[in-house]
C-alpha positions in Angstrom: 6.8 15.7 12.0 3.6 16.0 9.9 3.7 18.7 7.2 0.0 19.6 6.7 -0.9 21.5 3.5 -3.6 24.2 3.1 -6.5 21.7 3.0 -9.0 24.5 2.3 -7.5 25.0 -1.2 -8.1 21.3 -2.0 -11.7 21.6 -1.0 -12.1 24.6 -3.3 -10.7 22.6 -6.2 -13.1 19.8 -5.5 -16.0 22.1 -5.2 -15.3 23.6 -8.7 -15.5 20.2 -10.5 -19.2 19.7 -11.3 -18.7 16.0 -12.2 -17.4 14.9 -8.8 -19.4 12.8 -6.6 -20.4 13.3 -2.9 -19.2 9.9 -1.9 -15.7 11.2 -1.0 -14.3 13.5 1.6 -10.8 14.8 1.8 -9.5 13.9 5.2 -6.0 15.3 4.9 -3.2 16.5 2.5 0.4 16.7 3.6 4.0 16.6 2.5 6.0 13.7 3.9 9.2 15.7 4.8 11.0 19.0 4.7 12.3 19.9 1.3 16.1 20.1 0.5 17.2 18.6 3.8 17.8 15.0 3.0 18.2 15.1 -0.9 17.7 17.5 -3.9 15.1 15.5 -5.7 12.7 12.6 -5.2 10.4 10.5 -7.2 8.3 7.2 -7.5 6.6 6.8 -4.1 5.0 3.5 -2.8 2.8 2.8 0.2 2.1 -0.2 2.5 0.5 -0.8 5.8 2.0 -3.0 8.5 0.2 -5.8 10.3 -0.3 -3.5 13.3 -1.7 -0.5 11.2 1.5 1.6 10.7 1.6 3.2 7.2 4.9 3.1 5.4 6.0 5.3 2.5 9.1 5.0 0.3 10.6 6.6 -2.8 14.0 7.2 -4.5 15.9 10.4 -3.7 19.3 11.9 -4.4 20.8 14.7 -6.6 18.6 13.8 -9.5 17.2 10.8 -11.2 20.1 8.5 -12.5 22.7 9.9 -10.2 24.9 7.4 -8.3 23.8 8.9 -4.9 20.1 8.1 -5.6 19.0 5.8 -2.8 15.7 4.3 -1.4 14.3 6.4 1.4 11.4 5.7 3.7 9.2 7.0 6.4 6.6 5.6 8.9 3.5 7.2 10.2 3.7 6.9 14.0 0.9 8.3 16.3 -0.2 10.6 13.4 3.2 12.0 12.6 5.6 10.9 9.9 9.2 10.0 11.0 12.1 11.8 9.4 13.2 10.1 6.1 15.8 7.3 6.5 17.8 5.6 3.8 16.5 2.1 3.5 18.6 0.9 0.6 21.4 2.1 -1.7 22.9 0.8 -5.0 26.2 -0.4 -3.7 27.4 -3.7 -5.3 29.6 -6.4 -3.8 32.6 -4.9 -5.7 31.8 -1.5 -4.0 30.6 0.2 -7.1 27.7 2.5 -6.6 24.7 2.6 -9.0 21.5 4.7 -8.8 18.3 3.1 -7.2 14.9 3.2 -8.9 11.2 2.6 -8.2 10.7 1.0 -4.8 7.6 -1.1 -4.3 6.4 -2.1 -0.8 4.2 -5.2 -0.4 3.0 -7.1 2.7 1.3 -10.5 1.7 -1.9 -11.4 3.5 -1.9 -12.8 6.9 1.9 -12.1 7.5 3.8 -9.3 9.2 6.6 -9.5 6.7 7.0 -6.5 4.5 8.9 -6.7 1.2 10.8 -3.7 -0.4 11.4 -4.3 -4.0 13.5 -1.9 -6.0 15.8 -1.6 -9.0 19.5 -0.9 -9.2 21.5 0.0 -12.3 22.7 2.8 -14.6 19.3 3.1 -16.4 16.0 1.3 -16.9 17.4 -0.7 -19.8 20.2 -2.1 -17.7 18.9 -2.2 -14.2 18.3 -5.3 -12.1 15.9 -6.3 -9.4 16.6 -6.3 -5.6 14.6 -7.1 -2.5 14.8 -6.5 1.2 12.5 -7.6 3.9 11.4 -6.1 7.4 9.8 -8.2 10.2 9.2 -5.2 12.4 7.0 -2.9 10.5 9.7 -1.2 8.6 11.8 -0.2 11.5 14.8 -2.3 10.3 15.5 -4.1 7.0 17.4 -7.3 6.0 20.5 -7.5 3.8 19.6 -6.9 0.2 19.2 -9.9 -2.2 19.5 -9.7 -5.9 16.5 -11.2 -7.9 17.3 -13.9 -10.4 18.3 -12.8 -13.9 15.3 -11.9 -15.9 13.1 -11.3 -12.8 12.8 -7.5 -12.0 10.1 -7.6 -9.4 7.2 -5.2 -9.4 8.4 -2.3 -11.6 6.2 0.5 -10.1 2.9 -0.8 -8.6 2.3 -3.4 -5.9 1.8 -7.0 -6.5 -1.6 -8.8 -6.2 -2.1 -11.9 -4.0 -4.8 -14.2 -5.0 -7.1 -16.4 -2.8 -4.9 -19.4 -3.2 -1.9 -17.4 -1.9 0.0 -17.1 -5.1 1.4 -13.6 -5.8 1.4 -11.8 -9.2 3.9 -9.1 -9.6 3.1 -6.6 -12.4 6.4 -5.9 -14.2 7.8 -4.6 -17.5 11.0 -4.2 -19.6 12.1 -1.1 -21.5 13.8 -3.3 -24.0 15.0 -0.2 -25.9 14.0 3.5 -26.1 11.7 2.4 -28.9 10.2 -0.8 -27.6 8.5 -1.5 -24.3 6.9 -4.8 -23.0 4.8 -5.7 -19.9 4.6 -9.0 -18.2 3.5 -10.6 -15.0 6.1 -12.5 -12.6 4.1 -15.2 -10.7 5.0 -17.1 -7.6 3.3 -19.8 -5.6 6.0 -20.3 -3.0 6.0 -17.2 -0.8 7.9 -15.2 -3.5 11.0 -17.6 -3.3 10.9 -18.4 -7.1 9.1 -16.8 -9.9 7.7 -17.6 -13.5 7.3 -15.0 -16.1 4.1 -14.6 -18.4 4.0 -12.0 -21.2 1.3 -9.5 -21.7 0.6 -9.3 -25.6 4.3 -8.8 -26.7 3.0 -8.7 -30.3 0.9 -5.6 -29.7 1.5 -2.2 -31.4 1.3 -0.7 -27.9 4.4 0.0 -26.0 3.5 -0.4 -22.3 5.2 -0.5 -19.0 4.4 -0.2 -15.3 1.0 -2.1 -15.1 -1.3 -2.2 -12.2 -3.1 -5.5 -11.7 -6.6 -5.7 -10.5 -8.9 -8.7 -9.7 -12.6 -8.0 -10.6 -15.6 -9.3 -8.6 -16.1 -12.0 -11.1 -12.4 -13.3 -10.7 -11.0 -11.9 -14.0 -7.6 -10.3 -13.8 -6.9 -6.8 -15.5 -3.8 -4.9 -16.1 -3.8 -1.2 -16.6 -0.6 0.1 -18.3 1.2 3.3 -19.1 1.8 3.5 -22.9 3.7 5.6 -25.4 0.5 5.7 -27.6 -1.2 8.4 -25.5 -3.8 6.1 -23.6 -4.0 3.8 -20.6 -3.9 0.4 -22.2 -5.6 -2.8 -20.7 -5.5 -6.6 -21.0 -7.4 -9.4 -19.4 -6.7 -12.9 -18.0 -9.1 -15.6 -16.9 -6.4 -18.2 -15.8 -4.7 -16.4 -12.8 -2.4 -14.3 -15.0 -0.8 -17.0 -17.2 -2.5 -15.9 -20.5 -3.5 -12.4 -21.4 -5.8 -10.9 -24.0 -4.7 -8.4 -26.7 -3.9 -5.0 -25.3 -6.6 -2.4 -26.0 -7.1 1.2 -25.1 -9.4 2.4 -22.3 -11.0 5.9 -22.5 -8.2 7.4 -20.4 -5.5 9.6 -21.9 -2.0 9.0 -20.8 0.9 11.4 -21.4 3.5 8.6 -21.1 3.3 8.7 -17.2 2.8 6.2 -14.6 -0.7 5.4 -13.0 -1.8 3.2 -10.2 -5.1 1.4 -9.6 -7.0 -0.5 -6.8 -10.5 -2.2 -6.4 -12.8 -1.2 -3.6 -16.0 -3.2 -3.6 -17.3 -3.3 -7.0 -15.5 -0.2 -8.3 -12.0 0.2 -9.7 -10.1 3.4 -8.8 -7.2 4.8 -10.8 -4.9 7.9 -10.2 -3.6 9.3 -13.5 -2.4 12.2 -15.4 -5.2 13.2 -17.8 -3.2 15.2 -20.4 -2.3 14.1 -24.0 1.3 13.1 -24.6 3.8 15.9 -25.4 7.0 16.0 -27.3 9.0 15.1 -24.2 8.2 12.4 -21.5 7.9 14.9 -18.7 5.1 17.0 -20.4 1.5 16.4 -19.4 2.2 15.8 -15.7 0.9 19.0 -14.3 -2.6 17.7 -13.8 -3.5 14.6 -11.6 -7.0 13.1 -11.2 -8.7 10.3 -9.5 -11.3 8.2 -11.6 -13.6 5.3 -11.2 -15.1 2.6 -13.3 -17.3 -0.5 -12.9 -15.8 -2.4 -16.0 -12.2 -1.1 -16.0 -12.5 0.3 -19.4 -15.0 3.3 -19.3 -13.8 5.7 -16.6 -15.3 8.9 -14.9 -13.2 11.5 -13.1 -14.3 12.0 -9.5 -11.6 14.1 -8.0 -9.0 16.6 -9.1 -5.8 16.3 -7.1 -3.6 18.8 -9.1 -4.6 21.2 -11.9 -1.7 23.4 -12.7 -0.4 24.7 -16.0 3.2 23.8 -15.2 4.9 21.4 -12.7 5.1 17.6 -12.3 2.6 15.8 -10.1 3.2 12.1 -11.2 3.9 8.4 -10.4 0.9 8.0 -8.0 0.3 5.0 -5.8 -2.9 4.3 -4.1 -3.9 1.8 -1.3 -6.8 1.2 1.1 -5.9 0.8 4.8 -7.6 -1.5 7.2 -9.6 1.4 8.5 -11.3 1.9 5.0 -9.4 5.1 4.2 -7.9 5.6 0.7 -4.3 6.8 0.7 -2.6 8.3 -2.3 0.9 9.5 -2.6 2.6 11.1 -5.6 5.7 13.1 -6.7 5.3 16.8 -6.1 7.6 18.7 -8.5 10.5 16.2 -7.7 10.9 18.2 -4.4 8.6 16.3 -2.2 6.0 13.4 -1.8 2.5 14.5 -1.3 0.0 12.3 0.7 -3.7 12.7 0.4 -6.2 10.7 2.5 -9.8 10.2 1.4 -12.8 8.7 3.1 -15.5 6.9 1.2 -19.2 6.9 1.9 -19.7 3.1 2.2 -23.5 3.5 2.2 -23.3 4.6 -1.4 -20.6 2.1 -2.7 -20.9 -1.7 -2.6 -18.0 -2.7 -0.3 -16.7 -6.3 -0.2 -14.1 -7.7 2.2 -10.7 -6.9 0.9 -9.8 -6.0 -2.6 -8.5 -9.3 -4.0 -11.8 -10.8 -5.2 -14.5 -13.0 -3.7 
């Protein structure tokens, strides 16, 4: 069933922000499931749309992050209502050991009905490995899980990007230790059968993970990364993701929390936590905003999604569906996943076909 929130409260929040633009309307805001029925905690949602327009959402859920019972769960939006959560994958290995699952990422390449479900399995982010399943029926059923090759982790948090030539760039990263993080791109030109890895400025002073990857109108690629240094960090590529510029800071603060970004027309949109970093990784996640930019470096807030003193509203994902609507999901206090739908005024924004470049 659909769990609709008090949408009036959301409009009041928007109205009180003077810098917001009139190009947006909040269509709906809802929770994806009933709390406490299927698992105690949940986190790290992802979204995708099937070939026939069904919206899919997935996340990891269990007793708490890192518990052996943490599995990958998912729902589908059928005739305007979300199905009850189902377990789409767990962390059981061939020797019947059970490990926690982490960070699912849904991805459907262009011009195909196949949906990929990438996720991680392992005791912690420094020791996990990549897994993948596929669905050929819009997420109703899933294939047997396949372990990715050693050193290939799949998209760590955010969706891959498919270029016009069909190659797929998967934004990934490694938490090498608690003190050192690196981002990279995993690149495939054979329908995700094999992968090559290209580093993103591993000599940088920035410690970055969980990049989003964007293609600008002029064809350049940009990554936007979570960092330990208190900012959203960025790097650029002009050769389809094989070589990257030095990492540099944008004007966005980042409290060591995940973000996600897409391009719609000639604008880049990012969902992020605006607070400065705290002493602990979970601090600074009580506020969540949507911002936009034309150059990917200088950003302007346009919508307040959450604005609390305490709580965790984090790990957003954002996509545009075929009907032009913008869909955002994010962790809601580790108890639920919240889904917000926005409508853009396309008369005031330069809209191109698709979001993968000219």
